[in-house]
N, C-alpha and C positions, 0 to 999 in steps of 0.2 A: 432502396425501396423499403417501405414498411407495410407489412400486411398483417392485420389483426385477426388471428384465428384461422387463416386460410393458407395452405401451401407450405412448402418447406424453404429453408434458407438457401438451399442450392437453387431452387426454382426462382427465388426472389433475386439472387445475385445475377441471373441471366437477364434480368430487366433493367440493370443499371447502366446508364450511359452518361458521357460527358456532354454538357450543354455548351452552346456557342453564344449565349446571350439572348435576353428576351427581346422579342419584336424586332430583331436586328435587320432582317432582310425581307420582311413581309409587310412590307407596306404599311342614431336615436333608438328608437324601439323597433322590435322586429317587424311588426306587420303594419305599421302606421306611417308610411311614407318615407322610408329611409332611402328610397330610390325614386328616380323619375323614369318611368317607361318612355322610351323614345321611338319605339317601332310597334306597330300593331301586332298582336299575337298572330302567329302564322297558321294556327289551326286549333283543333280541339285539345283538351287537356289529356295527358297520360293518366292511366288508371292508378288508383291508390295502392299503397304497400304498407304492410304492418311494420312497425319499427324493428321488431326483432328479425324480420326477414330482409331488411334493407342493407345494401352494400353501396357505399358512396366512395368513388374513386377521385383522387386529386393528382394532376400532373403538374409538377413544378418545373419552372425553367432553370432554376439553379439550386444550389444546396440550401437546405432549410436553416443552415447555420451561418448564411451569409451576413446576418446582421441588418439586412435591408429588405429588398422586395420579397424574396422567398420566406424569410423569417416572418414578415408581416402576414403573408398568406397562411403560414403554418399556425399562427396564433388564431386565425380564423378557423382553421381545422380543428384545433384544440377546443375552441368554443362550441363547435358542432358536436364533438364527442361528449362534452359536459352537458349540452342541452338534450341530447338523444343518447343516453347511455346504453341502449339496447341494440342500437344499429352498429354495423362494422364499417371501418374505413380502411382504405388502402391508399398508398401514395408512391410515386416515383419521383426522385429528384433528378435535376439536371437533364431534362429531356431535350435532345438536340432538335434543331430545325432541319429535319431530313426525313427520309422514309422510315427511319427507326421510330419517329414519333407515331406514325400511322400503326406500326406493329405494336407499340405500347398500348395505344388506345384501343386497338383490337383485343389486346390481352385483357384489358379492364373488362370489356364486354363478355370475353370468354370466361372470366372469373365469376360473372354473375352481376356485375355492377348495374344498377338501375339508374345511376346518375354519375356522370363524368364531368368534373370541373377542371379546366385547363387554366393555369394562372398566367398565361400569355397567349399571344396571337399565333396560332398554328395553321391558319388558312385552310388550304385544301387537305392538309395532313389529317385534320380533325373532321372537316366537312364530309370527306369521303367515308369515314368511319360512321358518322352520324346518319348518312343517307342509307347505310346498309344495316343499321340497328334502330329502326323506327320506334321501338318500345323503350329506348333508353334516352334519358334527358342528357343533353350536353350543354355546357356553359363554357364560353371562352372569353377570358379577360383580354380587353383591347382588340376584340374581334369586330366583325362587321356583318357577318351572315345571320339571317333569321329564317329559320324553317319551323315546322311543327315541333321538332324535338331538338332544335339548336338555337341557342341565344347568346347574347354577349353582355358584358358589363364593363364599366370603367369608371375611374374616379375623376371628378372635375377639379383636378389638382391646380388648374389655372387660377382659380379664385384665392386660395391661400397663398399662392405664389405672388399674386398681385399685392396682396396684404404685406407680405414679407418684403416685397420690392419697395413699398413706401418706407419701411424702416431703413432699407438700404439707401434710398435717396436722401433721407435725412441724416444718416450717420457717415456717409462717405465724405472724405475730405478732398479726394482727387477727382471725383465724379467719374471715376473709372471702375466699372464692375467686371469681374471675371467670371466666366462660366465654364465648368468642366462638363462637356457634353459626351454622348456616346455615339449615336448614329444620327444622320440627318433625316429623322422621321418625325411625324406629326406630334408625338408626345413630347419630343425634345424641343421642337419649335414653340409648342404652347408653353412649356416650362419657362424657357428662356425669354420669349417674348413678353409673357405675362409679368415676369419679374422686372424687366426693363420698363415696361409701360407703367408699372406701379411706381418705380423710382422716378420716372420722368414726370409723373403727375404732381409731384412735390418738388422736383429739381429737373428742370427741363434741360440742363446741361449734361445730364447722365448719359453715358455711353456703355456699351458692353462689348467685351472681347470674348468670343467663344473658342474653345479648343475641343476638337473631337478626338477621343481616345480609342474609338472603335471597339469598345467593350463595355459591358455593364458592371463588370467586376474585374478590375485591374489596378490594384493599389499602387504598383510601381508606376504605371502610366499616369494615373491620377495625381500622384505626388509630383512627377516631373512637370505635368501641365500646371499644377497649382504654383510651383516655384517660378516658372516662366511668366505666369500671369502676374504674380507679386512683383517680379523683377521689372516688369513693364509698367508698373505704377497702379495696378488694380489694388484697392484696399478693402474690397468686399468680394468674397468668393462665394458662388452658389453653383449648383449643378443637379444632376439626376443620377448619380452613381449609387451603387449599392453598398458602399463602405465609407468610412470616415477619413479617408487619407487626406483630402484637401483641407478638412477641419484641422487636422494635426499641423499641417503647414501654416494655416492661418495663425494657430496658437503660437507657433514658433516664430513667425514673422511679425507678430503684434498687430494683425489686421483682423477683420471680422469675417464671418462665414454663416451661411444658412444651409441646412442640409435637406435630405429627402428620405422618405420611406418611414423612418423611425426617429425618435429623439436620440441624439448622439452627444449630448453636451459634456458627458464625462471625458470625451476625447479631446476637448478643447474649451474648458469652461469660460476662459476669458474671451475667447474668440466667438463663442456660440451666440447667435442672435435667435434663431428659431429653426423649425424644420417643417416641411410639408409631411404630416404624419398620416398614415393610412390605417384604417380600421375596417377589415373585411368581415368581422364576426357577425354583426347584425344582419348583413346581406346574406351571408352563407346560411345562417340559422333560418332566416325566412325562406330562402330558396329550397333548402332541404325539407322544411316543414310543408311547403306547397307541394313538393314531390311526393311525400308521404301521404298527404291528404288527397292527392288526385286532382289538384287544381293548377299544376304547373304546365305551362306550354312556352314554346320559344318566343322571346322578346329581347329588346335591347334595353339596357338600364344605365342611367348615369347615377353614380353615388354622389350625393350633394354635400356641401359645406356643413360640418358638424354632424353628418350622417354618413360617414364612410371616409371623410378626408377633412382635414382642418390644419391650422398652424399649431405647433407645439407651444407650450407656455414659453413666454419670452425669456431670453437668457439673463443672467444676473447683471450683465454690463449694459443692457439696453435702457437708456434714460426713460423714465416714466412718461415724459411728454412725448417721446417718440412712440412708445407703446400705445399710448392713448390715441395719438393721431392715426396710427395704422389701424387700430381697432375700430375707429369710427367707420372706416370703410368695411370692415368685417361685419359690423352690425348692419350696415346698409345692404350688403350682400345677403345676409341672413333674412333680411326683410323682402328680398326679391329683386334688388337692384343688380345690374351688371355693368361694370366699368368698361367693358370692351365695346366701345361705341366710337363712331367716327367723329372727326376725321382721323384716320390712321393711315400713315404712309409706310411704304416698304423701305428697305435700306438703299434703294436706287432712287428714292424720291417720288415714286409713283403713288397716287392716291388709290388705296385698296378698299378702304371702308369710308364711304362718303359721310359727311356731317349728318347727325341725326339717325344714322343707321347702327343698329346694335348687332354684333356678331352673335349668332346662335351657338349653343354648346355643340351642335353638330358641326358647324363651320369651324370652331376652334379645335374640335376633335380631329379635323383633317387639315390643320394649319401646315403650310409648306413653304412659307416664305418668312424672311426676317424683317422685323420692324425697323423704322428709321433709328439709326444710332447703333445698330447691331453689326458686328464684324465677325467674320469667321463662321457664320451660319446663314445660309441662303444668300 
């Protein structure tokens, strides 16, 4: 835990816990539209706070040095400190999905935090604390509950995944894509399905083999899965893990890979195609500003393409014509187009999205089935 100006190190050490992986078992410019609210505000706003009196607490699902998910959130925390130098921030790393999470969130409130931001879905563990602290604002990444003082936010990562999938479909020689997954939950389905659909839009023969490693951060398991996928003929690897293990494998095996969370090209410059990159800084700054000004209330938010999530600049070995074709879709998405439109079949051949029907972000956010050509997921 890090606590700026409050408490002792002994007290802080009591609040450190080992995490078990985020969301595992639970089911632009700051104020000008960096988010799309998707749920009506649940009540009146909380009162204003002077910046010098403010304490903002962050609960991370993993270590902030993981180089992936928690590092991306920590960059947002650092941006908040820079934007509001007079407020104080505290954080706890590696919060487990257990009753210990409830205790940590309660401790944030006891320390005087007026806003608590959890970087993963903690469900009832955070909802119960929010219900008992009505004057504290709570935000939960990948959450679903909205009350007067509890909201959620998430990145629409499926759009850059689709764009990267187009590059995969154009670059693969075997038509076999490999996916290193974590748990069979909606964020993983959305990531894998979007990449495969993007590939199939330019190369209908593409299929995807997914392998679940049951962890967000397990370099050894990710490495083993990547070797197995490469051995089976997959020449393009992608996934949603928090570290670059499978990129290293792709570099070693002479195949291609796309990453997640942050740009990781240094770990495999010849293999690197792109990455779904996350930027929580503008959203965090806007939410903290709203809390300070007394205009914050609970709502749901999707962070959109170029305003919280995007593709990383293309890798050095991506042919210009491939990058250009993929970016044509990115431009259409930025203009408001959605490629997630029927007909879309599941991997059992059942029509799930009829022709002419467009999946909403809310539906994609709850995706729980694999598309046609997907194996190992759904």
